[in-house]
N, C-alpha and C positions, 0 to 999 in steps of 0.2 A: 654381472647383472647387478643398475647401481641404484642404490635405495631412494624412493619418491620423497621428490623435496615437498614441504610446508601447503604454498596452493597443493599439489597433482596428491595429493590426503585429502585436503577441506573438500575437495570438488569428490574424489572417493565416497568419502559418505556424505557427501551432494552438498556441501556449501561452497556456494558460486559466488559468493558473496565477495571475495577475497579478503575475508577476515578472518581472523585465528578464533581458534575450535574454544569455546565459554561463550566469546559474541554476539552480542543477540541483534537480530534485526528484525524490521515490524514483519509482520502478519499479514497474509494475503489481505485479506481486509482492512485493514489499518489505512489509515486517509494514504501512506504514503507507500504502500503493499503492491502489490504485482495485479491485484482485480482494485480494492481500491481508491489506487490514484488515476485508474479510470474514469472516475467520476469527479475529480475535480476539477475545476475551469480550465486544468492544463489536457487532461487525461479526453481520452476518443469520446466517451458520452458527455460528459460533461463539459468538453468543445462541445463543441455540438448544441447542445440546450444552451449555452451562453451566445453562440454564434446568432440561435432562431431567437432571442432575445426574447420580451412581452416577460410572461407568467414564470420563465423554464429559465429566466435570466438568476444569477446566486442570489439577488438580491428581489427575485422577483418572487411572485402568490404560493408557487409551485414549486420554483429553484430553492430558494432562503431553505424548507424543511431540508435540505437535499444536503448542505454542508454540514461540514466536523463537527458547527453549534446547535443544528437544525436538527428538529425533533427525530425526526428518518435517519439523517443521518450523524446526529449525535447517540442515538441509542445503535444504533452500527461501532460506532470507534469504540465506544464502550465498554461493549458486550462484546464483541471481536476482536477489537484492533486490538493496536499496545505492542509488542514486544514478545519474542519468540529465543527461548533459549538456542548455539546453530553447535551442534558437533559434540564432546562430554570434554 
């Protein structure tokens, strides 16, 4: 049996980002994380709001609060965003 390479070892630990053990990656709700990125203007939720436009646009009366600098998005980003250690 051959020894596992570094990427296979990392994948077995749940680190599928391709980075080495000990690196950091965005938390899920961070603006670059798996969930948070869906709320950016390029993501599924944010992109739909941009397409609708008007108050839902990133600069509109509603949409501006959901950016990473807005009151809702900023709170999520500062409290639940950021990076986490991957592996040991």
